[in-house]
N, C-alpha and C positions, 0 to 999 in steps of 0.2 A: 578249866577255861573254856569248854564248850558251852555249860551253862553262862556264863556271864556271856559270850558270843551272841545266843541264842536270846536272852533278855539284852543284847546292845539291838540285835536286828527288830524285835520289836519295839525299840525307842526309836530306832531310824523309820518305821513305817509311821508311828503318831507324828513323827519331826515331819514327814513328808505329807501328812494331812492337814497339819497347822499351816505349812509354806501352802498347801493346794487351795483351804479357805483363803487363804490371801487373794493368790491368782482369781480363785473362783469370782470374788467378789469385785476384781480390776477389772476382769474382762466382761461382767455384766453391769459394771458402770457405766452413765450417760455419757458421750463425750467422746473428744479424743483425748487417749494417754500421753502426757507428755513424758519426757524422754531425753538423756544426753548419749553424746555419741562419745564411745573411748577409742576409735580410731575406723577404717573404713567397713564398712557393713558391719559395724560393731556397735548396739545400742544396749542402753541400760535405762531401766525404768525405775521409780519407787518401789514398784511391786517386788521387782528382785532382789533388791538390796532388804525390801522388809522380810518378803520369803526366807531370805539367808539367812536373817536377824533369828526368826521362830525356831528354822532348825538348830542352830546352834546354842539356844537359849533351851530349847527342849531336852535337845542330848545333856549338855553340861548341867542340867538339874540333877539328873540321875546319873551320869558318866562323867564326871567334872575332868576325869585324869586324861581323857582321850585327847589329842592333839586334833585339827584343822587344816585345810587347805581349801577357800571358799574363793569361788570364782569372781566375787566382788569384795571380800574382805581381806585377801591372799593368806596368809601362813601365820597359824597361833600354835605356838609350841605347845607340846605336852606335857604332862606333870608326870605322872607316876607310873606310865602306860606307854608301851610300844604300837600304840593302835593310832591310825590318822582316819579322820572321817574326810572323805573328797565330795565336795556340793557343788551342785550346779543347781542353783534352786530355781531357775527357770530357762528351761533349754528348750527354744523357739522364742526368743523374745520378739522375733522381726514378725512372726505369725502371729504371737500376743498385741502386739503393738498394732498391727492390720486388721484386730477381730476374727482371724484365723483360727478354727477349735481344733488346733493340733499344736500342742504344747507338755511340758512334762517339767515333773520335780526327779532331778537325780541322784543318788547320795551313796558311796561305795563308802568301804573303811577297807584300808590297806595296812599291811605289817610290812615295813620294808618293800620290797620288791611284789611281796605277797598281797592278791588279790582275795579277800577275804569276805566280803558279803554286797549286795545290791540290792536299791530298792529303786525302780523307778514308776511314777504316780501318773497317772494324768485324771485332773482334778476335774474334768468335766465328763468323761465316764466313770470316774468314780472307780477305776480300774487300778489295783496296788500289783504289780509287779515284784517280786523279789525273789531271793535266793542266798542261801549260806554255802560257802564253799564244801563239798563232800555230803552235801545234806538232801540237795535237789534244788530245783527252779519250782516258783507258784505265779498263778495269780489267784489272790486272797486266799483260799482255803485249799484250792484245788491245784494238786500236782501238774507240771505241765510234764506232756511226754511225745517228744519230737517227732513229726507226722513222718509218712514214708518219703523219700524221695523223688519231686515230680520230675519228668522227663525234661531236658533244659529248654526243650520251646515249650514248655508249658509252667515254666517259673516267671514268676513277679519278683523282680528285684529290687531293693531299694538302695536309694545311694544319698549322699549329700553332695552338691555341686558347689563348685567355688563361682563368687560373682565379684563386683566393684571394688578392686585393690585388694582381694583375700584369697590366695589360692593360685593354681596354673589350671587355668581356663584351659588352654589347647590340649593336656594331659588330659582333662576330662573328656573333650570333645573325643580326642583318639580313641578312647577306652569306651566311650558312648559308641561309636561307629562301630568297634569290635565285637561288640556286646548284644548291640540292638538287632541284627538279623539273627541271632541265635536263641531270644528268650519272645514271652509273650507280651513282656510289658516291665517297663521301668518308671520308680517315682521317686520322686525326693521331696518329702512332705515339708521336711523344714526342722526336725524335733531327732537327731541322731540318737540320744538315748533312748528316745520312745521307738525309735526304726530297727535299731541292733536290738532291742527286747522283743520287737516282734516277729523276728526269725522265731524266736524261742517260742513263741505260740503258734507260729505257719501261716500269720497272717502276710508277710512276704517270705519267700525262698532263699533269699538270701539278701545281704549287703556287703557293700565294698563301699572306700572312699579313697582316692590318693589324692587327687586334684586340691581337693578343699583341706583348709587346714582345720583338724579338730583338734582341739585342746583335751589333755587327760580327763577333767572331768566332764566332758562331753560324752565320754565311752565308756569310765571303767564302772560302773555299775551294769552297764549293760553286756559288759564283755563277761561277766560273773553272771548272771541270767542266762545268756545264749550258752556258755559252758556248760550249765549245772543241767540246763534242760537237755543237752547232748549235740549241741554244735563243734563246730570246729571252728576255731578262731583262732586268725595268725594275720600276719601280713600278706602281702603278695607273693612273698617269697617264701612262705612257709616258716617263720620265724614266731615263736610261741611266747618270745617275752614281750609283754607290750611296752614297757618302756623304752625300748630300744625299735620300735614301730616307727615310719613314714609311711603307712600305707594301712587299709583293715578289709579283712575278708572275714562275715561268716555267711555259713551256709553248712547246711548237711554234708556229713562227711563224705557220703556217697557222690557230692557235687562238688564239694570244693576244690578238688583240685583240677578238673574241667573248665572251671570259672577261672581259676588263677591262671589256666595256661591260656585260656581266652583272652583275659585283660591285660598279658603281657604280652601276646606273641607280636 
C-alpha cells in the first residue's frame, strides 16, 4: 500500500501540472475571462472545468479504481478502492478572473475520515507543495522543516475573509479586531489552499478562518502539507478531526494555543 500511495502521489503532481498548464494559458490569454455565477461570491469559468477534467483524466488513466470529489463535477464513486481524490482545480477563482497572480490547484486523497496526501500547486511560480501522511512535506524535492516560532508581535498571519452573501462578516471583524493589535500583519490573499500550505513554508506564521465559508476541497490538501511540516492544525476549539470543523487554525505548536485564545476571547 505504501508503494501504491507513493505512485499515486506522483500521479497527483502530474495531474496538478496538467491543470496548471490550462490555468496558466487562461491567465495569460488576452481579454476578459468569461465566467458563470454559482451563487453569492462564487464563480466558475471554462478554465475551472477544464482543469478539473484534466486532473480526473490524468489520475484515472493510471489509477482507474479511485473515486473523486470535485468542486465542479461532484462525487464519482470509486471502483475497487477505498480512496477518494478531493479536487479544487482552481482555488482563487476570483483572483484568476481579475488577473491577480495568486491562485492554486489543490488535490488531496482521503480514505474515510483519514487524509493521506495533499498537493498544492502554484502554476505561475511553478511551485509544487506536496505531502504524504507519515512521510513529510516537500516543496519540489526539498523537505520542509518548520522554522522556529516567532514572537506573537512579529507574526504574519493569513486568513480568508467573508464577502458578499458568503459567511459571517461580523464574526470575522470581531476576530480581526482581537488579533490586529497582537501581530505584525494580517493578509487575505484569496487562495486558502495556498495560504495554509504557506504556513508549512514559513511564508505565513499562521492561518485562521472562521467567518468565511471554506469548503472541504479548499483546505484538505493544505491540511496534510501543514501537518507533515510540523504545524498544529485544528479548529479554534482544539478539535483535530477536520470533518467536524466550523473553523480552522494552522500554526506552529508553540503559538497555536495563544492564537486560539486571542481569537476566541
